[in-house]
C-alpha positions in Angstrom: 14.7 -0.7 2.4 13.8 -3.3 -0.1 10.1 -3.5 -0.7 10.2 -6.4 -3.1 10.8 -4.0 -5.9 14.6 -4.3 -6.3 16.2 -7.6 -5.8 19.6 -6.1 -5.0 21.7 -3.0 -5.4 21.4 -1.4 -8.8 23.2 2.0 -8.6 23.7 2.2 -12.4 20.1 1.7 -13.4 17.8 4.5 -14.5 14.0 4.1 -14.1 12.2 5.7 -17.1 8.7 5.8 -15.8 6.9 8.2 -18.1 7.2 9.7 -21.6 8.1 13.0 -20.2 11.2 11.5 -18.6 12.1 9.7 -21.9 11.7 12.9 -23.9 13.7 14.9 -21.4 16.6 12.4 -21.6 16.6 12.5 -25.4 16.4 16.3 -25.6 19.2 16.4 -23.1 21.5 14.6 -25.6 21.4 11.0 -24.3 23.0 8.6 -26.8 23.3 5.4 -24.8 20.4 3.6 -23.1 22.5 1.1 -21.2 21.0 0.6 -17.7 17.7 2.2 -18.7 14.5 0.5 -17.4 11.4 1.6 -19.2 8.0 0.3 -17.9 4.7 0.4 -19.7 5.5 3.3 -22.0 3.8 3.9 -25.4 6.9 4.7 -27.4 5.1 4.9 -30.8 6.2 8.0 -32.6 9.7 7.9 -31.1 11.3 5.5 -33.5 13.9 8.0 -34.6 15.1 8.7 -31.1 15.2 4.9 -30.3 17.1 4.1 -33.5 19.6 6.9 -32.8 20.8 5.5 -29.4 22.8 2.5 -28.3 20.4 -0.1 -27.0 22.6 -2.7 -25.5 21.8 -3.2 -21.8 18.4 -1.4 -21.9 15.3 -3.2 -20.6 11.8 -2.5 -21.8 8.9 -4.0 -19.8 5.5 -4.0 -21.5 6.3 -1.1 -23.8 4.6 -0.4 -27.2 6.7 0.5 -30.3 6.3 1.4 -33.9 6.4 -1.5 -36.3 9.9 -2.9 -36.6 11.4 -1.0 -33.7 11.1 -3.8 -31.2 13.0 -6.3 -33.4 15.7 -3.6 -34.1 16.2 -3.0 -30.4 16.3 -6.7 -29.6 18.9 -7.3 -32.3 21.0 -4.4 -30.9 21.1 -5.9 -27.4 18.0 -4.6 -25.6 16.0 -7.0 -23.4 12.3 -6.7 -24.1 9.6 -8.2 -21.9 6.3 -8.4 -23.9 3.0 -6.9 -23.0 0.7 -9.5 -21.4 -2.6 -8.9 -23.0 -4.4 -11.8 -21.4 -4.3 -10.5 -17.8 -6.7 -7.8 -16.5 -3.9 -5.6 -15.0 -0.5 -4.1 -16.0 2.2 -6.3 -14.6 4.8 -3.6 -15.4 3.0 -0.6 -13.8 5.3 2.1 -12.5 3.0 3.8 -9.9 0.9 2.8 -7.0 -2.9 2.4 -7.4 -5.3 5.2 -6.6 -8.8 4.2 -5.3 -10.3 5.8 -8.4 -8.4 3.4 -10.6 -9.4 0.2 -8.7 -13.0 1.5 -8.6 -13.1 2.9 -12.1 -16.7 2.9 -13.3 -18.2 2.8 -9.8 -20.8 5.4 -10.5 -22.5 3.4 -13.2 -21.5 -0.2 -12.6 -21.6 -2.8 -9.9 -18.4 -3.6 -8.0 -18.3 -7.0 -9.6 -17.6 -5.3 -13.0 -14.9 -3.0 -11.7 -11.1 -3.5 -12.1 -10.5 -4.5 -8.5 -13.1 -7.3 -8.7 -12.1 -8.4 -12.2 -8.5 -8.9 -11.1 -9.6 -10.9 -8.0 -11.9 -13.0 -10.2 -8.9 -13.7 -12.6 -6.7 -14.7 -9.6 -9.1 -17.3 -8.3 -9.9 -19.1 -11.6 -9.4 -22.9 -11.2 -5.8 -23.8 -11.6 -4.7 -20.2 -12.0 -2.2 -20.2 -9.1 -0.4 -23.1 -10.8 -0.2 -21.8 -14.3 3.3 -20.5 -15.3 1.9 -17.5 -17.2 -0.3 -16.4 -14.3 2.4 -16.9 -11.8 4.8 -14.9 -13.8 2.3 -12.1 -14.4 1.4 -11.8 -10.7 5.1 -11.9 -9.6 6.0 -9.2 -12.1 3.1 -7.1 -10.9 4.1 -7.5 -7.2 7.7 -6.6 -8.1 6.5 -3.5 -9.9 4.3 -2.4 -7.0 7.2 -2.9 -4.6 9.4 -0.7 -6.8 6.7 2.0 -7.0 6.2 1.8 -3.2 9.8 2.3 -2.5 9.9 5.3 -4.9 6.8 6.8 -3.2 8.4 6.4 0.3 11.6 7.9 -0.9 10.4 10.9 -2.9 6.6 11.1 -2.4 4.2 12.8 0.0 5.6 11.1 3.1 9.3 12.0 2.5 10.9 12.7 5.8 7.9 11.5 7.9 7.8 8.5 10.1 5.3 5.9 9.0 3.0 4.6 11.7 0.9 1.5 11.1 -2.7 1.1 12.3 -3.9 -2.4 12.5 -7.2 -3.7 13.7 -10.4 -5.6 13.0 -12.0 -5.5 9.6 -15.4 -6.0 11.3 -15.6 -2.5 12.8 -18.8 -1.0 11.4 -19.3 2.5 10.2 -21.5 4.4 12.7 -20.0 2.7 15.7 -17.8 4.2 18.4 -15.1 1.7 17.5 -15.0 3.1 13.9 -15.1 6.7 15.1 -12.1 6.1 17.5 -10.1 4.5 14.7 -10.8 7.6 12.5 -9.7 9.8 15.4 -6.5 7.9 15.7 -5.6 8.4 12.1 -6.4 12.1 12.4 -4.3 12.5 15.5 -1.3 10.7 14.0 -1.3 13.0 11.0 -1.6 16.1 13.2 1.4 14.8 15.1 3.4 14.8 11.9 3.3 11.0 11.1 2.3 9.3 7.9 -0.4 6.6 8.3 -0.3 3.1 6.8 -2.9 0.4 7.1 -3.7 -2.9 5.6 -5.9 -1.0 3.2 -9.2 -2.9 3.9 -12.5 -2.1 5.5 -13.4 -1.7 9.2 -10.7 -0.1 11.5 -8.3 0.1 8.5 -10.8 2.2 6.5 -11.5 4.4 9.5 -7.8 5.1 10.1 -7.3 6.0 6.5 -10.4 8.2 6.7 -9.0 10.0 9.7 -5.7 10.5 8.1 -7.4 11.8 4.9 -9.2 14.4 7.0 -6.2 15.1 9.2 -6.3 18.8 8.1 -10.0 19.2 8.2 -12.2 20.6 11.1 -13.9 18.5 13.7 -17.2 19.4 12.0 -16.0 18.0 8.7 -14.9 14.7 10.3 -18.3 14.4 12.1 -20.1 15.1 8.8 -18.0 12.4 7.0 -18.8 9.9 9.7 -22.4 10.7 9.4 -22.4 10.3 5.6 -20.8 6.8 6.0 -23.0 5.6 8.8 -26.0 4.9 6.5 -23.9 2.1 4.9 -22.3 0.3 7.9 -20.4 -2.4 6.0 -19.5 -3.8 2.6 -22.0 -6.6 3.0 -24.4 -7.1 1.3 -23.2 -4.5 -1.3 -19.7 -3.5 -1.9 -20.9 -1.1 -4.6 -23.1 0.9 -2.1 -20.4 0.8 0.5 -17.8 2.2 -1.9 -20.1 4.8 -3.3 -20.7 6.2 0.2 -16.9 6.6 0.6 -16.5 8.1 -2.9 -19.2 10.7 -1.9 -17.1 11.7 1.1 -14.0 12.1 -1.0 -16.0 14.2 -3.5 -17.3 16.4 -0.8 -13.9 16.8 0.9 -11.3 16.7 -2.0 -7.5 17.0 -1.6 -7.2 15.2 1.7 -3.9 14.2 3.4 -2.2 11.3 1.6 -2.1 8.0 3.4 -1.2 4.4 2.4 -3.1 1.2 2.2 -1.4 -2.2 1.6 -4.2 -4.7 0.8 -4.0 -8.0 -1.1 -6.1 -9.9 -3.6 -5.4 -13.0 -1.5 -8.3 -11.7 0.7 -10.2 -10.4 -2.3 -13.5 -10.8 -0.6 -12.5 -7.8 1.5 -12.5 -4.7 -0.9 -9.9 -2.0 -0.6 -11.0 1.2 1.2 -11.5 4.4 -0.7 -9.7 6.7 1.7 -6.1 5.4 1.3 -4.9 7.8 -1.4 -2.1 5.5 -2.4 -2.7 1.8 -2.6 0.1 -0.9 -2.9 -2.0 -3.9 -3.6 -0.3 -7.3 -3.9 -1.2 -10.8 -5.0 1.2 -12.4 -2.5 -0.2 -11.9 1.0 3.0 -13.0 2.8 5.0 -10.4 0.9 2.4 -7.7 1.7 2.4 -8.4 5.4 6.2 -8.3 5.6 6.3 -5.1 3.7 3.7 -3.4 5.8 5.8 -4.2 9.0 9.0 -3.0 7.3 7.3 0.3 6.3 6.2 1.3 9.8 9.4 2.7 11.2 7.4 4.9 13.6 5.7 2.0 15.2 2.4 0.2 15.0 -0.9 0.8 16.9 -3.0 -2.3 17.3 -6.7 -1.6 17.7 -9.1 -4.3 19.0 -9.3 -7.2 16.6 -9.4 -10.9 16.4 -7.3 -13.6 14.6 -5.8 -11.4 11.9 -4.7 -8.7 14.4 -3.3 -11.2 16.8 -1.2 -12.6 14.0 0.0 -9.2 13.2 0.9 -8.4 16.8 3.2 -11.5 17.1 4.6 -11.1 13.6 5.7 -7.6 14.6 6.9 -9.0 18.0 9.0 -11.6 16.3 10.7 -8.9 14.2 11.4 -6.9 17.4 12.4 -9.9 19.4 15.3 -10.8 17.1 15.9 -7.3 15.7 18.9 -5.0 16.2 18.4 -2.2 18.8 18.3 0.3 16.0 15.4 -1.6 14.2 13.1 -2.1 17.2 9.9 0.0 16.8 7.1 0.8 19.3 4.1 -1.5 19.6 1.0 0.0 21.2 -2.0 -2.1 22.0 -5.2 -0.2 22.5 -7.9 -1.7 24.8 -6.8 -3.2 28.1 -9.9 -5.5 28.6 -9.7 -6.6 25.0 -6.0 -7.5 25.0 -5.8 -8.8 28.6 -9.0 -10.8 28.8 -10.9 -11.2 25.5 -7.9 -12.0 23.4 -5.0 -12.1 26.0 -2.2 -11.2 23.6 -0.7 -8.7 26.1 0.4 -11.2 28.8 2.2 -13.3 26.1 3.8 -10.2 24.6 5.0 -9.0 28.0 6.5 -12.5 28.6 8.3 -12.5 25.3 9.6 -9.0 25.8 10.9 -9.6 29.3 14.7 -9.1 29.4 14.9 -8.3 25.7 15.7 -5.0 24.0 12.1 -4.6 23.0 10.9 -4.6 26.7 10.6 -0.8 26.9 9.0 -0.5 23.5 5.7 -2.3 24.1 2.7 -0.5 25.6 -0.9 -1.2 26.6 -3.3 1.7 26.8 -7.0 2.3 26.9 -7.6 5.1 24.4 -6.3 6.3 21.0 -5.3 9.6 22.6 -3.0 7.7 25.0 -1.6 5.7 22.1 -0.6 8.9 20.3 0.9 10.3 23.5 3.0 7.1 23.9 4.4 7.5 20.3 5.0 11.2 20.9 7.3 10.2 23.8 9.2 7.6 21.8 12.4 8.4 19.9 13.9 5.5 17.9 17.2 4.1 19.2 20.3 5.4 17.6 
């Protein structure tokens, strides 16, 4: 799996993602940094260790050094990418975002002053998308997020679990039956042993992440959380109020089940939801959409939605239409009337699938309970 982090095989590279790892390598007797990739580390105070090792072939991305050490390492063959102080984010970050990071300061400040909004404001400045430094910074950032996402999938909280995607309309309001059903879906999927991934935004995406977060909680706790959120139905007119309601739920019910959100600043007017414990947020929307599909090896459940959800259905269908048997994953559309009449994606999907390997991997159901039962009966080919 290549999630835009690594551009190709690199079996001899060693990711040094925190100071503890660096110190452990040094104390273990390391003498050669060839193949080391260090990201965003404050290496001040470690001059002696750095000077005592061979540096040729090492890469340092956005690291901080004692005076003179950077020049020494460069002269000895290390490749050093400088810190980019002019951008409101770390383009060399080594971990996924947490909602508390993107919403840092939420209790006392308006959303427009928080990191997530400041990054979006930076990204839409006139001419920004055509500036070399901005393009480089955003590309480096998306590369780093892809790398962190691949690491999280491989060794993080979802290790060994199938990832099921939940996609649906961003317009689903808190306090509605549609929102509650999406939350129930996320909860049922977690209880069936799946990991849950969404587009990371509001509406049905938020609800599915909420349900996953409370996957181990009681029915009463989920009902209480839905009640707390219902007083702020949507993120308009105030993202701040909307996000604070979600933060209050997380504070009341800490240590929920991890789930993933994969949003984008391309749609920065839609804020990320607070219930995805791990957030892979990208600048490049096309990359983000492709990665979300690739992640969902356990299939995707499509809740009622409009243009965006229809696009996601047929993007996934295209992958399955041309895919190898071993790569075809279940597609479950929820809401017969919605997908047969209001937005008739189902007839087209059936026509596409006819006679193809994907034909027995597409489903139309009426309830989220049926969707979970369909997935329960599916085992991936091979």
